[in-house]
C-alpha positions in Angstrom: -105.5 -122.9 -9.4 -107.3 -122.9 -6.2 -105.7 -124.2 -3.0 -107.0 -125.2 0.2 -106.0 -122.5 2.9 -103.5 -124.0 5.1 -102.5 -121.9 8.2 -100.7 -125.1 10.0 -99.6 -128.4 9.3 -102.5 -130.6 9.1 -103.1 -133.7 11.5 -104.5 -136.1 9.1 -105.1 -138.8 11.5 -107.0 -136.2 13.6 -109.0 -134.8 10.5 -109.4 -138.9 9.5 -110.8 -139.3 12.6 -113.0 -136.7 13.2 -114.8 -136.9 9.9 -115.3 -140.5 9.6 -116.8 -140.6 13.6 -118.9 -138.2 12.6 -120.3 -139.5 9.5 -120.4 -143.2 11.2 -122.5 -141.7 13.7 -125.1 -140.0 10.8 -125.3 -143.7 9.1 -125.4 -145.3 12.3 -128.6 -143.3 13.2 -130.2 -144.6 9.8 -129.9 -148.3 11.6 -129.8 -148.0 15.0 -133.3 -147.7 15.6 -134.5 -151.2 13.8 -133.5 -153.6 16.2 -134.9 -151.2 19.0 -138.6 -151.3 16.6 -140.3 -153.6 18.5 -139.7 -152.3 22.0 -140.3 -148.4 20.7 -143.7 -149.3 19.7 -144.8 -150.7 22.3 -143.3 -147.8 24.5 -144.8 -145.1 22.4 -147.9 -147.0 21.2 -147.3 -146.2 17.5 -149.2 -147.5 14.6 -146.5 -149.6 11.8 -147.2 -146.3 9.3 -145.8 -144.3 12.4 -142.8 -146.9 12.6 -142.3 -146.1 8.7 -142.1 -142.7 9.6 -139.5 -143.0 12.4 -137.4 -143.8 9.7 -138.2 -142.3 6.7 -138.6 -138.3 8.5 -134.8 -138.7 9.0 -134.1 -140.4 5.5 -136.1 -138.1 3.5 -134.8 -134.5 5.4 -131.4 -135.9 4.9 -131.7 -136.8 1.6 -133.9 -133.4 0.2 -131.4 -130.9 2.2 -127.9 -132.8 1.4 -127.4 -130.8 -2.1 -128.2 -127.5 -0.2 -125.8 -128.3 2.6 -123.3 -129.5 -0.1 -123.9 -125.6 -1.5 -123.2 -124.6 2.2 -120.0 -125.9 2.4 -118.9 -124.4 -0.8 -120.4 -120.8 -0.2 -119.5 -120.7 3.7 -116.4 -123.0 4.2 -116.5 -126.9 5.1 -115.4 -126.2 8.5 -117.6 -123.9 9.7 -120.3 -125.7 8.2 -119.6 -129.2 9.3 -119.3 -127.8 12.9 -122.8 -126.7 12.9 -124.1 -129.2 11.4 -122.3 -131.7 14.1 -123.9 -129.9 16.6 -127.7 -129.7 14.9 -127.3 -133.4 14.9 -126.1 -134.1 18.4 -128.7 -131.7 19.9 -131.5 -133.5 18.0 -129.9 -136.9 19.1 -130.9 -135.7 22.5 -134.3 -134.3 21.7 -134.8 -137.7 19.9 -133.7 -139.8 23.2 -135.9 -137.9 25.4 -139.2 -138.0 23.4 -142.3 -138.9 25.6 -144.5 -139.0 22.2 -144.5 -140.5 18.7 -144.6 -136.5 17.0 -141.9 -135.2 18.9 -140.0 -138.3 18.0 -140.6 -138.0 14.4 -140.3 -134.5 14.6 -136.8 -134.7 16.1 -135.7 -137.1 13.7 -136.4 -134.6 10.7 -134.1 -132.3 12.8 -131.7 -134.6 12.8 -131.6 -135.3 9.1 -131.2 -131.5 8.9 -127.4 -131.8 10.4 -126.7 -134.9 8.6 -127.4 -133.2 5.2 -125.2 -130.5 6.4 -122.5 -132.9 8.2 -122.0 -136.0 4.9 -121.1 -133.5 2.0 -118.5 -132.0 3.8 -117.2 -134.9 5.2 -116.1 -136.3 1.9 -115.0 -132.7 0.6 -112.8 -132.4 4.2 -111.4 -135.8 3.0 -110.6 -134.7 -0.6 -109.1 -131.2 0.5 -107.0 -132.8 3.0 -105.3 -135.7 1.3 -103.4 -136.6 -1.6 -102.6 -139.3 -4.0 -102.3 -142.6 -2.4 -103.4 -141.1 1.2 -106.6 -139.9 -0.6 -106.9 -143.5 -1.8 -106.9 -144.9 1.3 -109.2 -142.4 3.4 -111.8 -142.6 0.8 -111.6 -146.3 1.1 -112.0 -146.0 5.0 -115.1 -143.3 4.0 -116.5 -145.8 1.9 -116.0 -148.6 4.9 -117.7 -146.7 7.3 -120.3 -146.1 5.0 -120.8 -149.7 4.4 -120.5 -150.8 8.1 -122.1 -148.0 9.4 -125.9 -149.6 9.1 -124.7 -153.0 10.1 -122.9 -152.0 13.3 -126.1 -149.6 14.3 -128.2 -152.8 14.6 -126.5 -154.4 16.9 -125.7 -150.9 18.9 -129.8 -150.6 18.7 -130.2 -154.1 19.9 -128.0 -154.1 22.9 -129.2 -150.8 24.1 -132.8 -152.1 23.4 -131.9 -155.4 25.7 -129.8 -153.7 28.8 -131.1 -150.4 29.0 -133.5 -149.1 26.5 -134.0 -148.4 22.9 -133.4 -144.6 23.9 -129.5 -145.4 24.7 -129.1 -145.6 21.1 -129.5 -142.6 20.9 -128.1 -141.3 24.3 -124.7 -142.4 22.8 -124.6 -139.7 20.3 -124.4 -137.2 22.2 -120.9 -137.5 24.6 -119.1 -138.6 21.0 -120.5 -135.7 19.3 -119.5 -133.4 22.1 -116.1 -135.0 21.7 -116.0 -134.4 18.1 -117.1 -130.5 18.6 -114.4 -129.9 20.7 -111.8 -131.3 18.5 -113.2 -129.7 15.5 -112.2 -126.3 15.6 -108.4 -127.3 16.5 -107.9 -129.9 13.7 -110.1 -129.9 10.9 -108.6 -127.6 8.4 -110.0 -124.0 6.3 -111.2 -124.1 3.3 -112.0 -121.7 0.5 -114.9 -120.1 0.4 -116.8 -119.8 -3.0 -118.6 -116.7 -4.0 -122.2 -117.7 -4.9 -126.3 -118.3 -3.8 -128.5 -120.8 -1.9 -130.7 -122.3 -4.9 -133.5 -122.1 -2.1 -135.8 -123.1 -4.8 -134.1 -126.2 -5.6 -134.0 -127.5 -2.0 -137.7 -126.7 -1.3 -138.9 -128.5 -4.5 -136.5 -131.5 -4.2 -137.9 -132.2 -0.4 -141.3 -131.4 -1.2 -141.4 -133.5 -4.2 -139.6 -136.5 -2.5 -141.6 -136.0 0.6 -144.7 -136.2 -1.0 -144.2 -139.6 -3.4 -143.1 -141.1 0.3 -146.0 -139.9 2.0 -148.4 -141.1 -0.8 -146.5 -144.7 -0.6 -147.0 -144.5 3.1 -150.9 -143.6 3.1 -151.1 -146.2 0.6 -150.4 -148.8 2.6 -153.1 -147.8 5.1 -156.1 -146.3 3.1 -155.4 -147.7 -0.7 -154.1 -146.5 -3.8 -157.1 -144.7 -4.6 -157.7 -142.8 -1.8 -157.8 -139.0 -1.8 -154.7 -138.1 0.0 -152.9 -140.8 -2.3 -153.5 -139.2 -5.3 -152.8 -135.4 -4.4 -149.9 -137.0 -2.9 -148.7 -138.2 -6.3 -149.9 -135.6 -8.0 -147.8 -133.2 -6.0 -144.9 -135.1 -6.1 -144.7 -135.3 -9.9 -145.4 -130.9 -10.3 -142.8 -130.5 -7.8 -140.2 -132.9 -8.8 -141.0 -131.6 -12.5 -140.5 -128.0 -11.2 -138.0 -128.9 -9.5 -135.8 -130.1 -12.7 -136.7 -127.0 -14.5 -135.8 -124.9 -11.7 -132.0 -126.8 -11.9 -131.7 -126.0 -15.5 -132.2 -122.4 -15.1 -130.5 -121.9 -11.9 -127.6 -119.5 -12.2 -125.7 -121.6 -9.5 -128.0 -124.9 -8.9 -127.6 -127.5 -6.0 -127.7 -130.1 -8.2 -126.2 -129.1 -11.7 -127.5 -131.2 -14.3 -124.4 -131.1 -16.4 -123.4 -133.4 -13.9 -125.6 -136.1 -15.7 -123.8 -135.5 -18.4 -121.4 -138.3 -17.7 -123.6 -142.0 -18.2 -120.4 -143.2 -15.7 -122.0 -140.8 -13.0 -125.2 -141.4 -14.0 -125.1 -145.0 -13.7 -123.3 -144.5 -10.3 -126.3 -142.3 -8.8 -129.2 -144.6 -10.4 -127.2 -147.7 -9.0 -126.7 -146.5 -5.5 -130.5 -145.3 -5.4 -131.7 -149.0 -6.4 -129.2 -150.4 -4.2 -129.8 -148.5 -1.2 -133.7 -148.8 -1.5 -132.8 -152.7 -1.3 -130.7 -152.6 1.6 -133.1 -150.5 4.1 -135.7 -153.1 3.4 -133.8 -155.8 4.1 -132.6 -154.4 7.6 -136.2 -153.4 8.2 -137.5 -156.2 7.6 -135.2 -158.9 8.6 -134.2 -157.4 12.2 -138.4 -157.7 12.7 -138.5 -160.8 11.1 -135.5 -162.3 13.8 -137.5 -161.1 16.6 -141.1 -161.7 16.1 -141.1 -165.1 13.9 -137.5 -166.5 15.0 -138.1 -165.0 18.9 -134.7 -163.1 19.3 -134.0 -160.5 21.5 -133.2 -157.3 20.4 -129.6 -158.0 21.3 -129.5 -161.5 19.7 -131.3 -160.0 16.4 -128.2 -157.2 16.2 -125.6 -159.7 17.3 -127.3 -161.7 14.3 -125.9 -159.5 11.8 -122.2 -159.4 13.2 -120.9 -162.3 10.8 -122.3 -159.9 8.1 -120.8 -156.9 9.5 -117.4 -158.7 9.5 -117.2 -159.9 6.4 -118.3 -156.2 5.1 -115.9 -154.6 6.8 -112.7 -157.3 5.8 -113.8 -156.9 1.9 -114.1 -153.2 2.2 -110.6 -152.5 3.6 -109.2 -155.0 1.0 -110.8 -152.8 -1.8 -107.7 -150.6 -2.5 -106.0 -153.2 -3.7 -108.5 -155.0 -5.3 -109.4 -152.1 -7.5 -105.6 -151.5 -8.2 -105.3 -154.9 -9.5 -108.9 -155.3 -11.3 -110.4 -151.9 -11.4 -113.5 -150.6 -10.1 -116.0 -151.9 -12.8 -115.8 -155.6 -11.9 -116.1 -155.2 -8.2 -118.9 -153.1 -8.7 -120.6 -156.0 -11.1 -119.4 -158.7 -8.2 -120.7 -156.6 -5.6 -124.2 -156.0 -6.6 -124.5 -159.7 -8.0 -123.4 -161.1 -4.6 -126.1 -158.9 -2.8 -128.9 -160.0 -5.2 -127.9 -163.9 -5.1 -128.1 -163.1 -1.2 -131.2 -161.2 -1.2 -132.8 -163.8 -3.4 -132.0 -166.6 -1.3 -132.7 -164.6 1.9 -136.2 -164.2 0.3 -137.3 -168.0 1.0 -137.4 -167.3 4.9 -140.5 -168.7 6.4 -141.9 -168.9 10.1 -139.8 -172.5 10.6 -136.8 -171.2 8.9 -133.3 -171.9 10.4 -131.1 -169.1 11.3 -127.5 -170.6 10.1 -128.9 -171.6 6.6 -131.9 -169.3 5.7 -130.5 -165.9 7.0 -126.6 -166.0 8.0 -125.6 -167.4 5.2 -127.3 -165.4 2.6 -126.4 -162.8 5.1 -122.5 -163.1 4.6 -123.2 -162.7 0.8 -125.0 -159.6 1.2 -121.7 -158.4 3.5 -119.2 -159.4 0.9 -121.4 -157.7 -1.6 -121.6 -154.4 0.3 -117.8 -154.1 0.7 -117.6 -154.7 -2.8 -119.9 -152.2 -4.1 -120.2 -149.4 -2.2 -116.3 -147.7 -2.8 -116.9 -148.1 -6.3 -120.3 -146.4 -6.5 -118.7 -143.4 -4.1 -115.8 -143.6 -6.4 -117.9 -143.6 -9.9 -120.3 -140.9 -8.3 -117.6 -137.7 -8.0 -115.6 -139.0 -11.1 -114.3 -136.2 -13.1 -116.1 -133.6 -11.5 -114.6 -130.2 -11.6 -113.6 -128.3 -8.4 -116.5 -125.5 -9.0 -118.8 -129.1 -8.6 -117.0 -130.1 -5.6 -119.8 -129.9 -3.2 -122.6 -130.8 -5.7 -120.9 -133.7 -6.9 -120.5 -135.2 -3.4 -124.1 -133.9 -2.3 -125.7 -136.0 -5.1 -123.9 -139.1 -4.4 -125.4 -138.5 -0.8 -128.8 -137.7 -1.7 -129.2 -140.7 -4.1 -128.4 -142.6 -1.3 -130.8 -141.4 1.5 -133.9 -140.9 -1.2 -133.2 -144.2 -2.3 -133.6 -145.5 1.4 -137.1 -143.0 1.4 -138.6 -144.7 -1.6 -137.4 -148.2 -1.0 -138.4 -148.2 2.2 -142.2 -146.9 1.4 -142.0 -149.5 -1.3 -141.2 -152.2 0.3 -143.5 -151.4 3.5 -146.2 -151.2 0.9 -145.3 -154.5 -0.6 -144.8 -156.4 2.5 -148.5 -155.0 4.2 -150.1 -156.4 0.8 -148.3 -160.1 1.7 -149.0 -160.0 5.3 -152.6 -159.4 5.0 -154.2 -163.2 5.3 -151.6 -164.1 7.7 -152.9 -166.2 10.7 -150.5 -165.5 13.2 -148.2 -162.6 13.9 -144.9 -164.9 13.2 -146.6 -165.5 9.8 -147.3 -162.1 9.4 -143.9 -160.9 9.3 -142.4 -163.7 7.9 -144.7 -163.0 4.3 -144.1 -159.5 4.6 -140.1 -159.9 4.9 -140.4 -162.5 2.3 -142.4 -160.6 0.1 -140.1 -157.2 0.8 -136.9 -158.7 0.1 -137.5 -160.5 -2.9 -138.9 -156.9 -4.0 -135.6 -155.7 -3.0 -134.0 -158.3 -5.0 -136.0 -156.8 -8.3 -134.4 -153.3 -7.1 -130.7 -155.0 -7.5 -131.4 -156.7 -10.7 -132.3 -153.6 -12.4 -129.3 -152.5 -10.9 -127.1 -154.9 -12.5 -128.4 -154.5 -15.7 -127.9 -150.5 -15.1 -124.1 -151.0 -14.2 -124.0 -153.4 -17.4 -125.6 -151.0 -19.6 -124.3 -147.8 -18.8 -121.1 -147.8 -16.5 -119.6 -151.0 -18.4 -119.6 -149.4 -21.8 -118.4 -145.7 -20.3 -114.9 -147.5 -18.7 -114.3 -149.6 -21.8 -114.7 -146.4 -24.0 -112.5 -144.4 -21.3 -109.7 -147.4 -22.0 -110.2 -147.3 -25.9 -109.3 -143.6 -25.7 -106.6 -143.9 -22.9 -105.0 -147.6 -23.1 -103.1 -146.3 -20.2 -105.4 -145.2 -17.8 -106.5 -146.9 -15.1 -109.1 -147.0 -12.0 -109.0 -145.9 -9.0 -110.5 -145.0 -5.5 -110.6 -140.9 -5.9 -110.7 -139.5 -9.3 -108.5 -136.6 -10.2 -109.8 -133.4 -9.4 -112.8 -135.2 -8.1 -113.8 -133.0 -5.5 -111.2 -130.2 -3.3 -108.2 -129.2 -5.4 -107.1 -130.0 -9.0 -104.8 -132.5 -8.7 -101.8 -133.0 -11.4 -102.5 -135.8 -14.4 -101.6 -138.9 -12.5 -102.0 -142.1 -15.1 -103.2 -144.2 -12.6 -106.7 -142.2 -12.1 -110.1 -142.4 -13.7 -109.9 -139.5 -16.5 -112.5 -136.6 -15.9 -113.8 -137.1 -19.6 -115.5 -139.7 -18.8 -119.0 -140.1 -20.6 
């Protein structure tokens, strides 16, 4: 049995603080820019496509290199890899804040994505290697709560920065926080064992290029049409390279995405549901923040604060998840959470330029916030359920990869849908309202498909496991899923769930 290397007593409060604050920063930068988009666009004179790339440059590189980042943590040790990734992220944040032109901003966002891709999988792995039993349950619940509220609070912070100072301030704030974490990490983070292995460079390159080509094709089509030659080339390259990725992973000795992870219906369902769920949510944040400012006349700060009720509900529900899952299980929480998000998204998609904030935006936001709080922890749980110590980094990497790839692809698709709907609008307010309504309606379809996948793949898998092991329940952290193997615990989800 392989155990974590421990040379001194663990300071678990410090470990959890360092990991969650660092993870919060990388999630924050998924959304901190949304409420500042109008100010940023005016300052740097960017087109709508360039604005989309400001977000997608980050999420694409983040998602594309996550699997390689996870493998780096396995081979080199998660502590030094985590520290290096955090350093890259902080330097890139400073470059973004100082960017004088759009091309440099987009490039720095891509570099920031590299740092995030290194930090994210190591964060979850460090938690599971440092905590056991109920402590791990609570730690992963906090991790999931951080994932759920990071995007919402980013809107508030980005809006406040844009209103009071500049859109750049939302990225400057990362620098002192990141430096503080860099000073604390070498002292408090535990060392983890290194595993022999090689980097799957082919897998990392093909996955990033394949998804990047697909997003490029979608965004290019927004401006120039689906029959434009670059669009067609992008689609062909995406299909060919992603097919090459699957072939390479099936033959690699140590793949960054072991295809055996998809042998479990539960994990496969969790990955696909996360992809669709995040595709819908990125559109929600991207379009709703612009709708509030350009159609309802909110300032950036007001737009950020408009998301605060949703954030509070999200946070409260996420903190209650450990108790709820002990009593009802993860599957009901995921079903109810996805359904609530779907209802809220359909309701919100009925907005017009004359809509009232309270009834047309705030109330459906409360449903979406509650749905997020219920859904994120079970999605994380099921995504790593039954993963062995050998696949520890890869499993956490796949969870985060589908998170970010879902964001990139979802935003590309929804921007295309929104641009098509806004084409005949007479005023800017009518245009953004039409675009937002159409994008949110399309996001509702994503959520509906996600709910169908939960019912078709994940519910039968958990029911089948209960029939095989009537005494087995569900918990936030599955036994042996990331980190050192644990003893048998009847309250945890068994590793053989298929």
